[in-house]
N, CA, C and O atoms as a GROMACS GRO file, in nm:
protein
  424
    1UNK      N    1  -1.048  -1.790   0.460
    1UNK     CA    2  -0.977  -1.678   0.403
    1UNK      C    3  -1.013  -1.551   0.480
    1UNK      O    4  -1.126  -1.533   0.526
    2UNK      N    5  -0.916  -1.465   0.491
    2UNK     CA    6  -0.935  -1.336   0.556
    2UNK      C    7  -0.885  -1.227   0.462
    2UNK      O    8  -0.813  -1.254   0.365
    3UNK      N    9  -0.924  -1.104   0.490
    3UNK     CA   10  -0.875  -0.990   0.414
    3UNK      C   11  -0.764  -0.920   0.491
    3UNK      O   12  -0.766  -0.914   0.614
    4UNK      N   13  -0.668  -0.868   0.417
    4UNK     CA   14  -0.553  -0.800   0.473
    4UNK      C   15  -0.533  -0.668   0.400
    4UNK      O   16  -0.536  -0.664   0.277
    5UNK      N   17  -0.513  -0.562   0.476
    5UNK     CA   18  -0.484  -0.431   0.418
    5UNK      C   19  -0.332  -0.416   0.413
    5UNK      O   20  -0.264  -0.429   0.514
    6UNK      N   21  -0.282  -0.391   0.295
    6UNK     CA   22  -0.140  -0.360   0.278
    6UNK      C   23  -0.131  -0.208   0.278
    6UNK      O   24  -0.189  -0.142   0.192
    7UNK      N   25  -0.058  -0.153   0.374
    7UNK     CA   26  -0.041  -0.009   0.384
    7UNK      C   27   0.100   0.026   0.339
    7UNK      O   28   0.198  -0.023   0.395
    8UNK      N   29   0.107   0.110   0.237
    8UNK     CA   30   0.236   0.151   0.183
    8UNK      C   31   0.280   0.280   0.250
    8UNK      O   32   0.200   0.372   0.267
    9UNK      N   33   0.406   0.288   0.287
    9UNK     CA   34   0.464   0.411   0.340
    9UNK      C   35   0.596   0.438   0.270
    9UNK      O   36   0.659   0.347   0.214
   10UNK      N   37   0.635   0.564   0.273
   10UNK     CA   38   0.764   0.601   0.215
   10UNK      C   39   0.769   0.577   0.066
   10UNK      O   40   0.667   0.577  -0.002
   11UNK      N   41   0.888   0.557   0.018
   11UNK     CA   42   0.909   0.535  -0.125
   11UNK      C   43   0.953   0.663  -0.193
   11UNK      O   44   0.953   0.771  -0.134
   12UNK      N   45   0.989   0.648  -0.317
   12UNK     CA   46   1.044   0.760  -0.392
   12UNK      C   47   0.941   0.849  -0.458
   12UNK      O   48   0.979   0.946  -0.524
   13UNK      N   49   0.814   0.819  -0.443
   13UNK     CA   50   0.712   0.899  -0.509
   13UNK      C   51   0.708   0.869  -0.658
   13UNK      O   52   0.772   0.775  -0.705
   14UNK      N   53   0.633   0.947  -0.730
   14UNK     CA   54   0.620   0.927  -0.874
   14UNK      C   55   0.745   0.978  -0.945
   14UNK      O   56   0.786   1.092  -0.924
   15UNK      N   57   0.804   0.893  -1.027
   15UNK     CA   58   0.925   0.931  -1.100
   15UNK      C   59   0.896   1.046  -1.196
   15UNK      O   60   0.788   1.054  -1.254
   16UNK      N   61   0.993   1.134  -1.212
   16UNK     CA   62   0.977   1.250  -1.300
   16UNK      C   63   0.986   1.212  -1.447
   16UNK      O   64   0.916   1.269  -1.531
   17UNK      N   65   1.069   1.117  -1.479
   17UNK     CA   66   1.090   1.074  -1.618
   17UNK      C   67   0.980   0.978  -1.662
   17UNK      O   68   0.954   0.880  -1.592
   18UNK      N   69   0.915   1.003  -1.776
   18UNK     CA   70   0.810   0.913  -1.824
   18UNK      C   71   0.855   0.768  -1.840
   18UNK      O   72   0.780   0.677  -1.805
   19UNK      N   73   0.974   0.745  -1.889
   19UNK     CA   74   1.022   0.608  -1.908
   19UNK      C   75   1.036   0.536  -1.774
   19UNK      O   76   1.003   0.418  -1.764
   20UNK      N   77   1.083   0.606  -1.672
   20UNK     CA   78   1.097   0.547  -1.539
   20UNK      C   79   0.960   0.521  -1.477
   20UNK      O   80   0.939   0.417  -1.414
   21UNK      N   81   0.866   0.614  -1.496
   21UNK     CA   82   0.728   0.594  -1.446
   21UNK      C   83   0.668   0.469  -1.509
   21UNK      O   84   0.608   0.387  -1.440
   22UNK      N   85   0.686   0.454  -1.640
   22UNK     CA   86   0.631   0.337  -1.710
   22UNK      C   87   0.693   0.208  -1.657
   22UNK      O   88   0.623   0.108  -1.640
   23UNK      N   89   0.822   0.210  -1.630
   23UNK     CA   90   0.891   0.092  -1.578
   23UNK      C   91   0.836   0.055  -1.439
   23UNK      O   92   0.811  -0.062  -1.411
   24UNK      N   93   0.817   0.156  -1.354
   24UNK     CA   94   0.765   0.132  -1.219
   24UNK      C   95   0.621   0.080  -1.227
   24UNK      O   96   0.586  -0.015  -1.159
   25UNK      N   97   0.539   0.144  -1.311
   25UNK     CA   98   0.400   0.101  -1.324
   25UNK      C   99   0.390  -0.040  -1.382
   25UNK      O  100   0.300  -0.115  -1.344
   26UNK      N  101   0.481  -0.076  -1.472
   26UNK     CA  102   0.483  -0.212  -1.526
   26UNK      C  103   0.515  -0.314  -1.416
   26UNK      O  104   0.458  -0.423  -1.414
   27UNK      N  105   0.607  -0.278  -1.326
   27UNK     CA  106   0.641  -0.368  -1.215
   27UNK      C  107   0.520  -0.387  -1.122
   27UNK      O  108   0.492  -0.498  -1.078
   28UNK      N  109   0.449  -0.277  -1.093
   28UNK     CA  110   0.328  -0.288  -1.011
   28UNK      C  111   0.223  -0.373  -1.082
   28UNK      O  112   0.160  -0.459  -1.021
   29UNK      N  113   0.205  -0.350  -1.213
   29UNK     CA  114   0.108  -0.428  -1.290
   29UNK      C  115   0.140  -0.575  -1.290
   29UNK      O  116   0.051  -0.659  -1.281
   30UNK      N  117   0.269  -0.608  -1.300
   30UNK     CA  118   0.311  -0.749  -1.297
   30UNK      C  119   0.280  -0.809  -1.160
   30UNK      O  120   0.236  -0.924  -1.152
   31UNK      N  121   0.304  -0.733  -1.053
   31UNK     CA  122   0.275  -0.784  -0.919
   31UNK      C  123   0.126  -0.809  -0.904
   31UNK      O  124   0.085  -0.916  -0.857
   32UNK      N  125   0.043  -0.711  -0.945
   32UNK     CA  126  -0.102  -0.729  -0.937
   32UNK      C  127  -0.146  -0.850  -1.020
   32UNK      O  128  -0.231  -0.927  -0.977
   33UNK      N  129  -0.089  -0.866  -1.139
   33UNK     CA  130  -0.123  -0.979  -1.224
   33UNK      C  131  -0.089  -1.112  -1.159
   33UNK      O  132  -0.164  -1.209  -1.172
   34UNK      N  133   0.023  -1.117  -1.090
   34UNK     CA  134   0.066  -1.239  -1.021
   34UNK      C  135  -0.027  -1.272  -0.905
   34UNK      O  136  -0.048  -1.389  -0.873
   35UNK      N  137  -0.084  -1.170  -0.842
   35UNK     CA  138  -0.172  -1.192  -0.726
   35UNK      C  139  -0.308  -1.245  -0.768
   35UNK      O  140  -0.374  -1.314  -0.690
   36UNK      N  141  -0.352  -1.215  -0.890
   36UNK     CA  142  -0.478  -1.267  -0.942
   36UNK      C  143  -0.596  -1.239  -0.851
   36UNK      O  144  -0.619  -1.126  -0.810
   37UNK      N  145  -0.671  -1.345  -0.819
   37UNK     CA  146  -0.794  -1.332  -0.740
   37UNK      C  147  -0.768  -1.300  -0.594
   37UNK      O  148  -0.862  -1.271  -0.520
   38UNK      N  149  -0.642  -1.304  -0.549
   38UNK     CA  150  -0.612  -1.266  -0.411
   38UNK      C  151  -0.637  -1.117  -0.388
   38UNK      O  152  -0.657  -1.074  -0.274
   39UNK      N  153  -0.636  -1.038  -0.495
   39UNK     CA  154  -0.660  -0.894  -0.482
   39UNK      C  155  -0.810  -0.871  -0.463
   39UNK      O  156  -0.890  -0.901  -0.553
   40UNK      N  157  -0.848  -0.819  -0.348
   40UNK     CA  158  -0.988  -0.788  -0.318
   40UNK      C  159  -1.019  -0.646  -0.363
   40UNK      O  160  -1.126  -0.620  -0.419
   41UNK      N  161  -0.926  -0.554  -0.340
   41UNK     CA  162  -0.941  -0.413  -0.377
   41UNK      C  163  -0.801  -0.367  -0.417
   41UNK      O  164  -0.709  -0.367  -0.335
   42UNK      N  165  -0.786  -0.328  -0.542
   42UNK     CA  166  -0.655  -0.286  -0.591
   42UNK      C  167  -0.601  -0.163  -0.521
   42UNK      O  168  -0.482  -0.133  -0.532
   43UNK      N  169  -0.686  -0.092  -0.449
   43UNK     CA  170  -0.640   0.022  -0.372
   43UNK      C  171  -0.608   0.141  -0.459
   43UNK      O  172  -0.651   0.148  -0.574
   44UNK      N  173  -0.533   0.234  -0.402
   44UNK     CA  174  -0.498   0.357  -0.472
   44UNK      C  175  -0.390   0.430  -0.393
   44UNK      O  176  -0.375   0.408  -0.273
   45UNK      N  177  -0.317   0.516  -0.462
   45UNK     CA  178  -0.225   0.602  -0.387
   45UNK      C  179  -0.307   0.707  -0.311
   45UNK      O  180  -0.420   0.738  -0.348
   46UNK      N  181  -0.248   0.759  -0.205
   46UNK     CA  182  -0.312   0.865  -0.129
   46UNK      C  183  -0.265   1.000  -0.180
   46UNK      O  184  -0.153   1.013  -0.229
   47UNK      N  185  -0.351   1.100  -0.169
   47UNK     CA  186  -0.317   1.239  -0.204
   47UNK      C  187  -0.314   1.320  -0.075
   47UNK      O  188  -0.255   1.278   0.024
   48UNK      N  189  -0.377   1.436  -0.075
   48UNK     CA  190  -0.379   1.522   0.043
   48UNK      C  191  -0.448   1.452   0.160
   48UNK      O  192  -0.531   1.363   0.140
   49UNK      N  193  -0.413   1.492   0.280
   49UNK     CA  194  -0.474   1.431   0.398
   49UNK      C  195  -0.485   1.532   0.510
   49UNK      O  196  -0.422   1.638   0.507
   50UNK      N  197  -0.564   1.499   0.609
   50UNK     CA  198  -0.577   1.576   0.733
   50UNK      C  199  -0.580   1.475   0.846
   50UNK      O  200  -0.620   1.360   0.827
   51UNK      N  201  -0.539   1.518   0.963
   51UNK     CA  202  -0.562   1.435   1.080
   51UNK      C  203  -0.640   1.515   1.182
   51UNK      O  204  -0.631   1.638   1.189
   52UNK      N  205  -0.717   1.444   1.261
   52UNK     CA  206  -0.807   1.505   1.358
   52UNK      C  207  -0.753   1.477   1.498
   52UNK      O  208  -0.711   1.365   1.527
   53UNK      N  209  -0.753   1.577   1.582
   53UNK     CA  210  -0.704   1.560   1.718
   53UNK      C  211  -0.821   1.537   1.814
   53UNK      O  212  -0.936   1.566   1.782
   54UNK      N  213  -0.790   1.485   1.931
   54UNK     CA  214  -0.893   1.458   2.032
   54UNK      C  215  -0.964   1.587   2.073
   54UNK      O  216  -1.081   1.585   2.112
   55UNK      N  217  -0.893   1.699   2.064
   55UNK     CA  218  -0.952   1.828   2.099
   55UNK      C  219  -1.044   1.880   1.990
   55UNK      O  220  -1.107   1.985   2.007
   56UNK      N  221  -1.054   1.810   1.878
   56UNK     CA  222  -1.141   1.851   1.769
   56UNK      C  223  -1.072   1.936   1.665
   56UNK      O  224  -1.135   1.981   1.570
   57UNK      N  225  -0.944   1.959   1.682
   57UNK     CA  226  -0.871   2.036   1.582
   57UNK      C  227  -0.833   1.950   1.464
   57UNK      O  228  -0.838   1.827   1.471
   58UNK      N  229  -0.794   2.013   1.356
   58UNK     CA  230  -0.747   1.940   1.239
   58UNK      C  231  -0.613   2.000   1.197
   58UNK      O  232  -0.581   2.114   1.229
   59UNK      N  233  -0.539   1.920   1.126
   59UNK     CA  234  -0.412   1.966   1.072
   59UNK      C  235  -0.392   1.901   0.936
   59UNK      O  236  -0.434   1.787   0.915
   60UNK      N  237  -0.329   1.972   0.847
   60UNK     CA  238  -0.300   1.913   0.716
   60UNK      C  239  -0.190   1.809   0.732
   60UNK      O  240  -0.104   1.820   0.819
   61UNK      N  241  -0.195   1.708   0.646
   61UNK     CA  242  -0.091   1.607   0.644
   61UNK      C  243  -0.128   1.486   0.726
   61UNK      O  244  -0.219   1.489   0.809
   62UNK      N  245  -0.055   1.379   0.701
   62UNK     CA  246  -0.083   1.252   0.770
   62UNK      C  247  -0.030   1.255   0.913
   62UNK      O  248   0.057   1.336   0.947
   63UNK      N  249  -0.083   1.168   0.995
   63UNK     CA  250  -0.041   1.157   1.133
   63UNK      C  251   0.079   1.065   1.146
   63UNK      O  252   0.165   1.088   1.231
   64UNK      N  253   0.086   0.963   1.064
   64UNK     CA  254   0.194   0.864   1.076
   64UNK      C  255   0.323   0.917   1.014
   64UNK      O  256   0.321   1.002   0.925
   65UNK      N  257   0.434   0.865   1.062
   65UNK     CA  258   0.566   0.900   1.008
   65UNK      C  259   0.638   0.770   0.980
   65UNK      O  260   0.655   0.692   1.074
   66UNK      N  261   0.683   0.739   0.862
   66UNK     CA  262   0.661   0.817   0.742
   66UNK      C  263   0.514   0.810   0.700
   66UNK      O  264   0.441   0.719   0.741
   67UNK      N  265   0.470   0.906   0.620
   67UNK     CA  266   0.328   0.911   0.584
   67UNK      C  267   0.286   0.791   0.500
   67UNK      O  268   0.363   0.740   0.419
   68UNK      N  269   0.163   0.749   0.522
   68UNK     CA  270   0.105   0.645   0.439
   68UNK      C  271   0.089   0.701   0.298
   68UNK      O  272   0.046   0.815   0.281
   69UNK      N  273   0.124   0.621   0.197
   69UNK     CA  274   0.118   0.668   0.059
   69UNK      C  275   0.016   0.593  -0.026
   69UNK      O  276  -0.009   0.633  -0.140
   70UNK      N  277  -0.043   0.485   0.026
   70UNK     CA  278  -0.143   0.411  -0.049
   70UNK      C  279  -0.177   0.280   0.019
   70UNK      O  280  -0.125   0.249   0.126
   71UNK      N  281  -0.265   0.203  -0.045
   71UNK     CA  282  -0.308   0.076   0.014
   71UNK      C  283  -0.351  -0.021  -0.094
   71UNK      O  284  -0.377   0.018  -0.208
   72UNK      N  285  -0.358  -0.148  -0.057
   72UNK     CA  286  -0.418  -0.255  -0.136
   72UNK      C  287  -0.485  -0.350  -0.037
   72UNK      O  288  -0.437  -0.363   0.076
   73UNK      N  289  -0.594  -0.415  -0.075
   73UNK     CA  290  -0.656  -0.517   0.009
   73UNK      C  291  -0.645  -0.650  -0.064
   73UNK      O  292  -0.683  -0.661  -0.180
   74UNK      N  293  -0.592  -0.750   0.007
   74UNK     CA  294  -0.584  -0.882  -0.055
   74UNK      C  295  -0.642  -0.986   0.039
   74UNK      O  296  -0.661  -0.962   0.158
   75UNK      N  297  -0.670  -1.102  -0.016
   75UNK     CA  298  -0.726  -1.214   0.057
   75UNK      C  299  -0.619  -1.322   0.068
   75UNK      O  300  -0.551  -1.353  -0.030
   76UNK      N  301  -0.605  -1.379   0.187
   76UNK     CA  302  -0.508  -1.486   0.209
   76UNK      C  303  -0.556  -1.573   0.325
   76UNK      O  304  -0.646  -1.534   0.399
   77UNK      N  305  -0.495  -1.690   0.340
   77UNK     CA  306  -0.533  -1.781   0.448
   77UNK      C  307  -0.480  -1.737   0.584
   77UNK      O  308  -0.537  -1.775   0.686
   78UNK      N  309  -0.372  -1.659   0.586
   78UNK     CA  310  -0.313  -1.618   0.713
   78UNK      C  311  -0.229  -1.492   0.693
   78UNK      O  312  -0.198  -1.453   0.580
   79UNK      N  313  -0.193  -1.430   0.803
   79UNK     CA  314  -0.106  -1.313   0.798
   79UNK      C  315   0.029  -1.352   0.739
   79UNK      O  316   0.087  -1.275   0.662
   80UNK      N  317   0.079  -1.469   0.774
   80UNK     CA  318   0.207  -1.515   0.718
   80UNK      C  319   0.199  -1.532   0.567
   80UNK      O  320   0.293  -1.497   0.495
   81UNK      N  321   0.087  -1.586   0.518
   81UNK     CA  322   0.071  -1.601   0.373
   81UNK      C  323   0.063  -1.465   0.305
   81UNK      O  324   0.122  -1.445   0.199
   82UNK      N  325  -0.009  -1.371   0.365
   82UNK     CA  326  -0.018  -1.236   0.309
   82UNK      C  327   0.120  -1.173   0.302
   82UNK      O  328   0.154  -1.107   0.204
   83UNK      N  329   0.200  -1.193   0.407
   83UNK     CA  330   0.336  -1.138   0.408
   83UNK      C  331   0.420  -1.202   0.299
   83UNK      O  332   0.498  -1.134   0.233
   84UNK      N  333   0.406  -1.332   0.280
   84UNK     CA  334   0.483  -1.401   0.176
   84UNK      C  335   0.445  -1.348   0.038
   84UNK      O  336   0.532  -1.332  -0.048
   85UNK      N  337   0.317  -1.320   0.016
   85UNK     CA  338   0.273  -1.266  -0.113
   85UNK      C  339   0.336  -1.130  -0.142
   85UNK      O  340   0.350  -1.091  -0.258
   86UNK      N  341   0.374  -1.058  -0.037
   86UNK     CA  342   0.428  -0.923  -0.052
   86UNK      C  343   0.582  -0.919  -0.051
   86UNK      O  344   0.640  -0.811  -0.060
   87UNK      N  345   0.647  -1.032  -0.040
   87UNK     CA  346   0.793  -1.034  -0.025
   87UNK      C  347   0.867  -0.962  -0.136
   87UNK      O  348   0.968  -0.897  -0.109
   88UNK      N  349   0.822  -0.970  -0.257
   88UNK     CA  350   0.892  -0.909  -0.371
   88UNK      C  351   0.812  -0.793  -0.429
   88UNK      O  352   0.818  -0.766  -0.550
   89UNK      N  353   0.738  -0.724  -0.345
   89UNK     CA  354   0.654  -0.614  -0.392
   89UNK      C  355   0.741  -0.503  -0.448
   89UNK      O  356   0.844  -0.470  -0.389
   90UNK      N  357   0.702  -0.444  -0.563
   90UNK     CA  358   0.785  -0.339  -0.624
   90UNK      C  359   0.802  -0.214  -0.537
   90UNK      O  360   0.899  -0.141  -0.554
   91UNK      N  361   0.710  -0.188  -0.445
   91UNK     CA  362   0.724  -0.070  -0.358
   91UNK      C  363   0.852  -0.081  -0.273
   91UNK      O  364   0.915   0.020  -0.243
   92UNK      N  365   0.888  -0.201  -0.237
   92UNK     CA  366   1.008  -0.222  -0.155
   92UNK      C  367   1.136  -0.188  -0.231
   92UNK      O  368   1.236  -0.150  -0.171
   93UNK      N  369   1.131  -0.201  -0.362
   93UNK     CA  370   1.249  -0.174  -0.446
   93UNK      C  371   1.275  -0.025  -0.467
   93UNK      O  372   1.378   0.013  -0.523
   94UNK      N  373   1.182   0.058  -0.422
   94UNK     CA  374   1.195   0.202  -0.442
   94UNK      C  375   1.195   0.278  -0.310
   94UNK      O  376   1.146   0.391  -0.301
   95UNK      N  377   1.250   0.213  -0.206
   95UNK     CA  378   1.265   0.280  -0.077
   95UNK      C  379   1.141   0.281   0.010
   95UNK      O  380   1.141   0.347   0.114
   96UNK      N  381   1.037   0.211  -0.029
   96UNK     CA  382   0.914   0.210   0.048
   96UNK      C  383   0.911   0.098   0.150
   96UNK      O  384   0.992   0.005   0.147
   97UNK      N  385   0.815   0.108   0.240
   97UNK     CA  386   0.791   0.004   0.338
   97UNK      C  387   0.646  -0.042   0.324
   97UNK      O  388   0.560   0.029   0.272
   98UNK      N  389   0.621  -0.163   0.373
   98UNK     CA  390   0.488  -0.221   0.369
   98UNK      C  391   0.452  -0.270   0.509
   98UNK      O  392   0.532  -0.334   0.576
   99UNK      N  393   0.330  -0.238   0.552
   99UNK     CA  394   0.274  -0.295   0.674
   99UNK      C  395   0.149  -0.371   0.631
   99UNK      O  396   0.078  -0.328   0.541
  100UNK      N  397   0.123  -0.484   0.695
  100UNK     CA  398   0.008  -0.566   0.660
  100UNK      C  399  -0.079  -0.580   0.785
  100UNK      O  400  -0.031  -0.616   0.892
  101UNK      N  401  -0.207  -0.552   0.769
  101UNK     CA  402  -0.302  -0.560   0.878
  101UNK      C  403  -0.415  -0.655   0.841
  101UNK      O  404  -0.477  -0.641   0.736
  102UNK      N  405  -0.443  -0.752   0.927
  102UNK     CA  406  -0.558  -0.838   0.906
  102UNK      C  407  -0.682  -0.762   0.947
  102UNK      O  408  -0.684  -0.698   1.052
  103UNK      N  409  -0.786  -0.768   0.865
  103UNK     CA  410  -0.912  -0.702   0.900
  103UNK      C  411  -0.997  -0.796   0.986
  103UNK      O  412  -0.982  -0.919   0.977
  104UNK      N  413  -1.083  -0.740   1.066
  104UNK     CA  414  -1.172  -0.818   1.151
  104UNK      C  415  -1.313  -0.806   1.094
  104UNK      O  416  -1.363  -0.695   1.074
  105UNK      N  417  -1.376  -0.920   1.067
  105UNK     CA  418  -1.514  -0.918   1.018
  105UNK      C  419  -1.607  -0.882   1.132
  105UNK      O  420  -1.605  -0.946   1.236
  106UNK      N  421  -1.688  -0.779   1.112
  106UNK     CA  422  -1.780  -0.733   1.216
  106UNK      C  423  -1.922  -0.773   1.181
  106UNK      O  424  -2.015  -0.744   1.256
   0.00000   0.00000   0.00000
């Protein structure tokens, strides 16, 4: 088994209406529940960010476009299996994208 970081980008952000927020959060909760022990770290949404330049400067905001909005770490036998686990992720239903990265044990 290996660990994989799911990086979320884009998406519609947090819904303004409480009923819509609850519906979205219920979909995420159902996805997490379905993943069970495959979830190594439930992750979190990202808030403010800075990026650092080679010259030592900093700037507000993320470096990537579209900006990363959160992450989850899961365990799977392969990158293909990790991708299959994410096929029906609720983030995709709200205009978001998902990238999956296998971590390297050091």
